[in-house]
TILODO-939716 format. One record per atom (N, C-alpha, C): y, x, z; residue in one letter. Coordinates in steps of 0.02 Angstrom, whole numbers, plus 50000, padded with zeros to 5 digits. Each point is the difference from the previous one (the first is absolute). Example, Ala and Ser with C-alpha at 12.3 -4.5 7.8 and 13.67 -1.06 7.14 Angstrom:
<atoms>
497165066050390A/500594995550000A/500605004550000A/500534998249964S/500595004250003S/500554996150037S/
</atoms>
This chain:
<atoms>
499425004250000X/500584995850000X/500615004450000X/500544997849968X/500605004049998X/500305000950069X/500405005250008X/500305001350065X/500464994350021X/500334996749953X/500434994350018X/499594994450031X/499434998449971X/499584994750027X/499755001950070X/499845006350010X/499775002250066X/500574999650051X/500605001849980X/500584999550045X/500124992850020X/499994995549952X/500134992950015X/499484997250048X/499375001849991X/499494997250044X/500015003250068X/500225006150005X/500045003450065X/500614997850040X/500534997749966X/500614998150035X/499904993750042X/499634995249973X/499874993950037X/500624995950015X/500515000449956X/500624996450013X/500034993149967X/499534998349960X/500014993749964X/499734994350044X/500344994349997X/499744994150034X/499524996149956X/499965002049937X/499534996749955X/499315002950010X/499504995749990X/499325002550007X/499815004449941X/500244998449940X/499825003749940X/500615002949966X/499925005949972X/500495003049956X/499675001549934X/500374999249946X/499755001249933X/500415005749970X/499665005249979X/500345006149978X/499795002049930X/500475003149964X/499815003749940X/499915007250023X/499485003249978X/499865006850024X/499535003449952X/499855006150016X/499475003749966X/499485001350054X/499414997449990X/499485000350051X/499605006649997X/500285005049966X/499685006649996X/500415004850043X/499725002950052X/500375004250047X/500375005949967X/499745002649945X/500315005949969X/500564998249951X/500114993649988X/500524997949953X/500464994950032X/500635000549988X/500474995050026X/500214995149946X/500005002349938X/500214995849944X/499485000749944X/499944995649955X/500374993749995X/499694994750045X/500394994950014X/499764994450040X/499574995549955X/499364999750017X/499534996049961X/499594995350044X/500095000450065X/499584996250046X/500404994850038X/499724994050005X/500264994950045X/499585000550063X/500335001150056X/499655000950063X/500214994650049X/499514996650029X/500124995150053X/499795003250065X/500475000550048X/499855003250064X/500044994750055X/499484999650041X/500014995850059X/500365003950055X/500604998150017X/500425003850047X/499724999950071X/499604995150016X/499704999750067X/499435005150007X/499645001249944X/499435004650002X/500195007049976X/500565000849965X/500235006549978X/499745002049932X/500115006349983X/499865002549933X/499264999849982X/499564999750049X/499284999849984X/499794993249973X/500424994950011X/499844993249975X/500454998549941X/499825002749942X/500404998949940X/499564998049942X/500304996549953X/499654998049940X/500415002549941X/499665002549949X/500355003249945X/499784997249933X/500484999149954X/499844998649931X/500375005149957X/499645003349955X/500285005249957X/500164997149931X/500635000649980X/500224997849933X/499835005349949X/499994998049936X/499895004849946X/500665002249969X/500544998950038X/500675001949978X/500425000950063X/500664999749992X/500465000950055X/500224993350028X/500094999650065X/500234993850030X/500645001250039X/500374994650011X/500615000550040X/499864997350070X/500515000150041X/499944997750069X/499744992850002X/499554998650046X/499704993450007X/500464995150036X/500004993949975X/500374994650032X/499504994550018X/500034997450062X/499554994750022X/500334993249992X/499654995349970X/500234993149993X/499504995450034X/500204996750055X/499534995650036X/499804994149957X/499374998150005X/499724994549959X/500364993450012X/500174998550063X/500314993650016X/500745000650018X/500325005349976X/500715000950014X/500115001550074X/500564997650026X/500205001650069X/499494997550051X/499684994349988X/499524997350048X/499385004350008X/499905004849956X/499425004550006X/500005003650067X/500595001550027X/500035003950061X/499734996250061X/499984993549996X/499764996150057X/499354996249985X/499854998949937X/499434995849982X/499415003749970X/500105006049974X/499475003649966X/499925007050028X/499475003449978X/499925007050018X/500585004049970X/500185005450034X/500575004049977X/499895003049930X/499385001249982X/499875002949934X/499804994849948X/500174993750012X/499854994649952X/500584999649951X/499945003749946X/500535000149950X/499845005049945X/500525002249967X/499935004149940X/500405006450008X/499735005449973X/500365006349994X/500225000449927X/500645001449989X/500275000649933X/500255007249990X/499805003049946X/500235006749984X/500115000749925X/500515003849982X/500115001549930X/499535005649980X/499734999449939X/499495004749976X/500235003149934X/499905006549995X/500175003649939X/499425004349979X/499784999249938X/499465004049973X/500315005149952X/499985006450015X/500315005049956X/499715000049929X/499394997449992X/499704999749933X/500294994349958X/500344995350032X/500314994349965X/500734999550025X/500425004849983X/500675000450030X/500474994349982X/499854996249948X/500454994649980X/499854993450037X/499525000150045X/499794993950035X/500095000750075X/500214994650031X/500054999650073X/499574994250023X/499675000950057X/499604994650029X/500194999250073X/499894994050025X/500034998850072X/499294998050020X/499765003150053X/499334998650025X/500054995650062X/499574995050003X/499954995550058X/499325001350032X/500015002050063X/499395001750036X/499934995550061X/499424997250011X/499874996050060X/500025004650061X/500464998850046X/500105004450057X/499395000250046X/499594994849999X/499395000050042X/499455004349969X/500055001449935X/499475003649965X/500295005449954X/500375004650029X/500355005249962X/499515004049957X/499425001650028X/499525004349964X/499764996949934X/500054993549992X/499794996849938X/500485001149943X/500615002250015X/500505001149947X/500354993749980X/500365000249944X/500424994449979X/499604993749984X/500264994350021X/499734993649979X/500384997549939X/500575003249987X/500424998149943X/500415006049978X/500075000849934X/500455005049971X/500494996249956X/500645000950014X/500524996749960X/500295005449954X/499854999349936X/500245004949951X/500664997649970X/500495004350002X/500654998449971X/500035002649929X/500414996849960X/500075002049930X/500495005849991X/500255002750055X/500495005449997X/499885004750060X/500325005749996X/499915005050051X/500554999550053X/499805000550063X/500475000650055X/499915007250026X/500535003750009X/499935006950025X/499585000150064X/499595005150006X/499575000750059X/500435001350062X/499954995750050X/500395001050061X/499585003350054X/500325003250047X/499645002850057X/499914994750053X/500524996050012X/499974994950052X/499864993249969X/499854995150042X/499824993349978X/500614996149978X/500345002449949X/500594996649974X/499804996549936X/500104993549998X/499834996249941X/500644997649966X/500004999749935X/500584998349960X/499924993049972X/500564996649990X/499964993449968X/500415000049936X/
</atoms>
């Protein structure tokens, strides 16, 4: 796991049970970010789930399945992880990946392919 992911799990400052990170899950490499990592903050870095993309991903954004009421009515990880995806082999295309937050290891349940390119961002910034 990247050093950033290890720092976040060791800090224990989050009130959320789960954090979703973009990282490189290979200790000898920091970049490029190709892995979506779900970390259980109560159990620490040993309790993580990883999905490896075949391209580059941006910072993960969590969208609760039931909107605001998810925080009181559903499990905290009942929702979707959204990340922008860039495949260097197809530079004219941009995709957004939708991943079920409960089953990160399964990878995307949906790929939204755009007809145009959006520059690859480092952070979870989406354009309209």
